[in-house]
Structures are given as C-alpha cells and as structure tokens.
N, C-alpha and C positions, 0 to 999 in steps of 0.2 A: 631190671633196675640195677644200676650200679651203686654199690655201697662204697663210700669214700672211707679211707683209713687215715685218721689224723694222728699226729704225734703230739707229745707234750709241747714241743717247740711251736707247732702250729697253733695249739690251743692258747699258749701264752701270747703269741702274736695276735690272735683273734681277740683276746681280752685287752689288747693294747699295752701289754707288759713286755719288758725285755725278754727275749726268747732264746738267748744263747744258753748253753748247758750250765755254765757257772751261775748265771742269773736265776735259772730255774732251781738249781740246788740251793742257792742262798734264800730264795723265796720260801722253799719248803722248810729249810732249817729255821728261818725266822718265824714262821707261822705254825709250826707243829710243836708238840702234838695238839691238834684241835680236839676239844672235849667231845667225847662220844655222843653226847646229847645235842650237839650242834650240827645241823645239816650243812653241807658244804656251801650252798648258796646263802645261808643265813650267817655265815662268818662275818665278823665286823670289818674285816680288811677289804672287802669288795666294795666297789662303787655300786650304786643302784643299777646302772646299766649292766655291769659285769654279773651281778647277782641274778638279774632278770634273764640274761643269756643262759647262765648255768642252769637255772631252774627250768626254763622252757625246753632246753635241749634234753635234760633228763626226763621231764614229764612226757615229751614227745618221742622218747627213745630214738632221737635223731642221730645223724652221723657222728656227732661229737660225743654222744653218751658214753661210749667205751673209754675214751681218753679222759673224760671228766671223772668217770669211776676210778681210773688209775690215779688221778690227782687226789681224789677223795681218800683213797687208801693211803697214799703217801702222807697226806696231811693228818690223818688220824693215827698213824703209826708212831710208835716210840722206838727209835733206832738207837 
C-alpha cells in the first residue's frame, strides 16, 4: 500500500483555500494562537465541509492526518 505524503500547500488547496506560501503564513498568523481546549476541526473559522474533512481524516488516520497535525501544531503555537 502506498502512503501519500501531502504538504501544507496541498492541504490548503484541498480545503479550497489559497495555497501559496504567503497565504498559508497569513492564515496561520490570522488564526493563531488557537486556544488549547479547541480541537482543530472545531475552530470557528472552518466551513462545515472543511471541519468535516479535517475531523474525518484525523479519525481515520488517513493520508492527510500527518499534515493536518502539522497545521494543528502551527495554529496552537505562540510564536
């Protein structure tokens, strides 16, 4: 079984968001730090479809789970 490796750029494109590096950095700056008690899919800035995708991919430990975890860390970090 082949495991796909996705990047943050791919994830943002999958979510229907601008996926260039500057757009990703701006998104993270705008929406972080996310409170520790808020799970990534429960954040208020996602559409229902985006939240559902994030939740399902994490629960199923799917191909996207690793990069979703990276985004989760970035949004919960205080830089």
